[in-house]
C-alpha positions in Angstrom: 3.6 -1.9 9.5 3.0 1.8 8.9 1.5 1.8 5.4 -1.2 4.1 4.1 -4.0 2.6 6.2 -1.9 2.8 9.5 -1.0 6.4 8.8 -4.6 7.2 8.0 -5.6 5.8 11.4 -2.9 7.7 13.2 -4.2 10.9 11.6 -7.8 10.1 12.6 -6.8 9.5 16.2 -4.5 12.5 16.4 -7.3 14.7 14.9 -9.8 13.5 17.5 -7.3 14.2 20.3 -5.9 17.6 19.1 -8.1 19.3 16.6 -9.6 22.6 18.0 -7.3 22.6 21.0 -4.7 25.2 21.9 -1.1 23.9 22.3 -0.1 24.5 25.9 3.4 23.2 25.2 5.6 21.7 22.5 8.8 19.8 22.8 10.8 19.1 19.6 13.7 16.7 20.3 15.4 17.1 17.0 18.4 19.4 16.3 16.7 21.1 13.3 13.7 22.1 15.4 15.3 22.6 18.8 14.2 26.2 19.1 10.8 25.8 17.5 7.8 26.6 19.8 4.1 26.3 18.9 2.8 27.1 22.3 -0.4 29.1 22.0 -1.1 27.9 18.5 -4.3 26.0 17.7 -4.4 22.7 16.0 -6.8 23.0 13.1 -6.7 19.4 11.9 -4.5 16.3 11.3 -4.5 14.7 7.9 -2.6 11.9 6.1 -1.3 12.1 2.6 -0.2 8.7 1.5 2.3 7.7 4.2 2.9 11.2 5.4 1.3 12.9 8.4 0.4 16.6 8.5 -0.6 18.4 11.7 -1.9 21.8 10.7 -1.9 24.7 13.2 -2.8 28.3 13.2 -1.2 31.1 15.4 -3.2 33.8 17.2 -2.1 36.3 14.6 -3.3 34.0 11.8 -0.1 32.5 10.6 -0.4 28.9 9.6 2.1 26.1 9.9 2.2 22.4 9.3 4.2 19.8 11.2 5.1 17.1 8.7 6.4 13.6 9.7 6.9 10.2 8.2 6.6 7.0 10.1 8.6 4.8 7.8 9.1 1.3 9.3 9.0 2.0 13.0 7.5 5.4 13.8 4.4 5.8 15.9 2.3 8.4 17.7 0.7 7.7 21.1 -1.8 9.8 23.0 -1.8 10.3 26.8 -3.7 12.3 29.3 -2.1 15.5 30.7 0.3 14.4 33.6 0.2 10.7 32.6 3.5 8.9 32.4 4.6 8.2 28.9 4.7 4.4 28.4 4.8 1.7 25.8 8.0 3.0 24.0 11.5 3.9 25.2 11.6 7.6 26.2 14.9 8.1 24.3 13.0 7.5 21.0 10.6 10.4 21.6 11.0 13.1 18.9 8.0 15.3 19.4 5.6 16.1 22.3 2.5 18.2 21.7 0.6 19.1 24.8 -3.0 20.5 25.2 -5.3 20.9 28.1 -7.1 17.7 27.3 -4.4 15.4 25.8 -0.7 14.9 25.0 0.5 13.5 21.6 3.9 11.9 21.6 5.8 10.9 18.5 8.3 8.1 18.7 11.0 7.4 16.1 9.5 9.9 13.7 11.4 10.5 10.4 11.6 13.5 8.1 10.1 15.8 10.7 9.6 19.3 9.2 7.8 22.5 10.3 6.8 24.6 7.4 4.1 27.1 6.3 0.9 25.2 5.5 0.9 26.9 2.1 4.2 25.2 1.3 3.0 21.6 2.0 3.2 20.8 -1.7 7.0 21.1 -1.4 6.9 17.8 0.6 3.9 16.0 -0.7 3.0 17.6 -4.0 4.8 15.0 -6.0 2.7 12.1 -4.6 0.3 10.2 -6.8 -3.4 9.7 -6.0 -3.9 8.8 -2.3 -5.5 5.4 -1.9 -7.4 6.7 1.2 -7.6 10.4 0.3 -10.3 12.6 -1.3 -8.1 12.8 -4.4 -8.2 9.1 -5.1 -8.4 8.6 -8.9 -7.9 5.0 -10.1 -7.6 6.0 -13.7 -4.8 8.4 -12.9 -3.0 5.8 -10.8 -3.2 3.3 -13.7 -2.0 6.0 -16.1 1.0 6.8 -13.9 1.9 3.1 -13.5 1.6 2.4 -17.2 3.8 5.4 -18.1 6.8 3.3 -17.0 6.2 0.0 -18.8 9.6 -1.5 -18.2 9.7 -0.8 -14.5 9.2 -3.9 -12.3 5.7 -3.9 -10.9 6.8 -4.3 -7.3 9.0 -1.2 -7.5 6.3 0.7 -9.3 3.7 0.0 -6.5 6.2 1.3 -4.0 6.8 4.5 -6.0 4.6 6.9 -4.2 4.6 9.2 -7.2 2.4 6.5 -8.9 -0.1 6.0 -6.1 0.3 6.9 -2.5 0.0 4.5 0.4 1.4 1.1 -0.5 4.4 -0.3 1.3 6.1 -3.7 1.3 3.4 -5.7 3.0 0.7 -4.7 0.6 3.0 -4.8 -2.4 3.7 -8.5 -1.7 0.2 -9.4 -0.8 -1.5 -7.7 -3.7 0.8 -9.3 -6.3 0.3 -12.7 -4.8 -3.5 -12.4 -4.9 -3.2 -11.3 -8.6 -0.6 -14.0 -9.4 2.0 -11.6 -10.6 5.7 -11.8 -10.1 7.0 -8.7 -8.3 9.8 -8.5 -11.0 7.5 -8.6 -14.0 7.5 -5.4 -16.0 4.4 -3.2 -15.6 3.6 -3.8 -19.3 3.3 -7.6 -18.5 0.7 -7.2 -15.8 -2.5 -8.6 -17.3 -5.1 -6.3 -15.7 -3.5 -3.2 -14.2 -6.9 -1.6 -13.3 -7.9 -4.7 -11.4 -4.6 -4.5 -9.4 -5.2 -0.9 -8.6 -8.8 -1.5 -7.5 -7.6 -4.4 -5.3 -5.2 -2.1 -3.6 -7.9 0.4 -2.9 -10.3 -2.2 -1.5 -7.6 -3.7 0.7 -6.5 -0.5 2.3 -10.1 0.5 2.8 -10.8 -2.8 4.6 -7.9 -2.3 7.0 -7.9 1.5 7.7 -10.2 1.3 10.8 -8.0 -1.1 12.7 -4.4 -1.5 13.8 -4.2 -5.2 12.7 -3.6 -5.6 9.0 -5.1 -8.6 7.2 -5.2 -9.5 3.6 -6.6 -13.0 4.1 -9.7 -12.0 6.0 -8.4 -13.6 9.2 -7.2 -11.6 12.3 -5.7 -14.7 14.0 -2.0 -14.4 14.7 0.0 -16.1 11.9 -3.0 -16.2 9.5 -3.2 -12.5 8.4 -1.1 -12.7 5.3 -0.6 -15.0 2.3 3.2 -14.5 1.8 4.5 -11.5 3.7 6.6 -12.6 6.7 6.2 -16.3 5.8 9.6 -17.2 4.4 10.0 -21.0 3.9 6.4 -21.6 5.1 4.1 -23.4 2.6 2.0 -21.3 0.3 -1.6 -21.2 1.3 -2.6 -22.1 -2.2 -0.1 -24.6 -3.6 2.1 -25.6 -0.7 5.3 -24.4 -2.3 7.7 -22.8 0.2 7.4 -19.0 0.2 10.6 -17.2 -0.8 12.1 -14.0 0.4 14.5 -11.5 -1.3 16.1 -8.3 0.0 16.6 -6.8 3.5 15.3 -3.8 5.5 12.7 -1.7 3.9 12.9 -3.4 0.5 12.1 -7.0 1.4 9.9 -9.1 -1.0 8.0 -12.3 -0.3 6.5 -14.4 -3.1 5.4 -17.8 -4.1 7.5 -19.0 -7.1 4.7 -21.3 -8.3 1.7 -19.0 -8.0 3.6 -16.0 -9.2 5.6 -17.3 -12.2 7.9 -15.0 -14.2 11.1 -13.0 -13.5 12.7 -13.6 -10.1 16.1 -13.2 -8.4 18.4 -16.1 -9.0 
């Protein structure tokens, strides 16, 4: 599940593979970037901003450009050796290939791919709230932004990247279960908003260095979450069947006993 911690780890591995290297070839398999070519440019660094990835490059003449992408639900980057056959994902889902003398980065099923001047990055990510895994993390500001919309359901507020950047459906469901809060409770009804924000920060920090995400402390298959992905299974606290609402990218799992309050009928 590409949430803030997964994107942070993608950025870390891409940075290790690409930073400081000259691009020997680029292949953009998207109509909007079909004619783009960064061959000869040097990768400066790769950074994450919430759930956004930014690959920053510089041309021999000093021009700077950033390749922005979003993983959403199914995007991923894989790193190969030069000449190695691409594997692990269908080749028709490749959107970007960045080649250097030492490694090749391949982006599969990437979303919102944009190439823009690095100075204009704020046009795409400037509206984001404090990044849970970024140098700008500010818990007080995150709480302030959440509290500024007291009538908004807390589940929707956590997903709103303008409040705090990095939380997706998995962590939304898990954090609210741990705090015993209904996802549909208004922000004003959350008993300890700072504690919820701090829990979010600790949870993403605990998971950022590994691909497997766990909120329970266990990495055993089937034991990594309290409610997410466990529809109709017994709650780990009270035994009540876990419920699910929604589809696609806006699905919510919760325990109706441990998280009393507003809920879909």
